[in-house]
C-alpha positions as CSV (number, residue, x, y, z in Angstrom):
1,M,2.6,10.5,18.7
2,E,0.5,10.3,15.6
3,A,3.1,8.1,13.9
4,V,2.8,5.6,16.8
5,I,-1.0,5.5,16.4
6,N,-0.7,4.9,12.7
7,Q,1.8,2.2,13.3
8,V,-0.6,0.5,15.8
9,N,-3.5,0.8,13.4
10,T,-1.3,-0.8,10.6
11,V,-0.3,-3.6,12.9
12,G,-3.9,-4.1,14.0
13,L,-5.1,-4.3,10.4
14,A,-2.4,-6.8,9.6
15,V,-3.2,-9.0,12.6
16,S,-7.0,-8.9,12.0
17,G,-6.3,-9.7,8.3
18,V,-4.4,-12.8,9.3
19,T,-6.8,-14.0,12.1
20,S,-10.1,-13.1,10.4
21,P,-10.0,-16.0,7.8
22,V,-9.2,-18.5,10.6
23,W,-12.1,-17.3,12.8
24,V,-14.5,-17.1,9.8
25,T,-13.6,-20.6,8.7
26,W,-14.0,-21.9,12.3
27,L,-17.3,-20.1,12.7
28,A,-18.6,-21.2,9.3
29,T,-18.4,-24.8,10.4
30,I,-20.5,-24.0,13.5
31,N,-22.8,-21.2,12.5
32,P,-22.7,-20.0,8.9
33,A,-25.1,-17.1,9.4
34,L,-23.0,-15.7,12.2
35,A,-19.9,-16.1,10.1
36,A,-21.6,-14.2,7.3
37,I,-22.6,-11.3,9.6
38,L,-19.1,-11.1,11.1
39,T,-17.6,-11.1,7.7
40,I,-19.8,-8.2,6.6
41,L,-19.1,-6.3,9.8
42,G,-15.3,-6.9,9.3
43,I,-15.6,-5.5,5.7
44,V,-17.5,-2.4,7.0
45,L,-15.0,-1.8,9.8
46,T,-12.1,-2.1,7.4
47,V,-13.7,0.4,5.0
48,L,-14.4,2.8,7.8
49,K,-10.7,2.5,9.0
50,I,-9.5,3.2,5.5
51,I,-11.8,6.2,5.2
52,S,-10.7,7.6,8.6
53,F,-7.0,6.9,7.7
54,V,-7.4,8.8,4.4
55,N,-9.3,11.7,6.1
56,G,-6.7,11.8,8.9
57,G,-3.9,12.0,6.4
58,K,-5.4,15.1,4.7
59,E,-5.7,17.1,7.8
């Protein structure tokens, strides 16, 4: 079951990695401040995912 969860997380990261630049580019033309906030949030969430993935791998 854990392998399935890891697979889903990996796919989710790949999908968000592909779609995020599109959304940020689209938002930047409309609201640059919001785009900047979402970019920072995305970076923070990605770092947290990596940390939880590393911690989960150790247990």
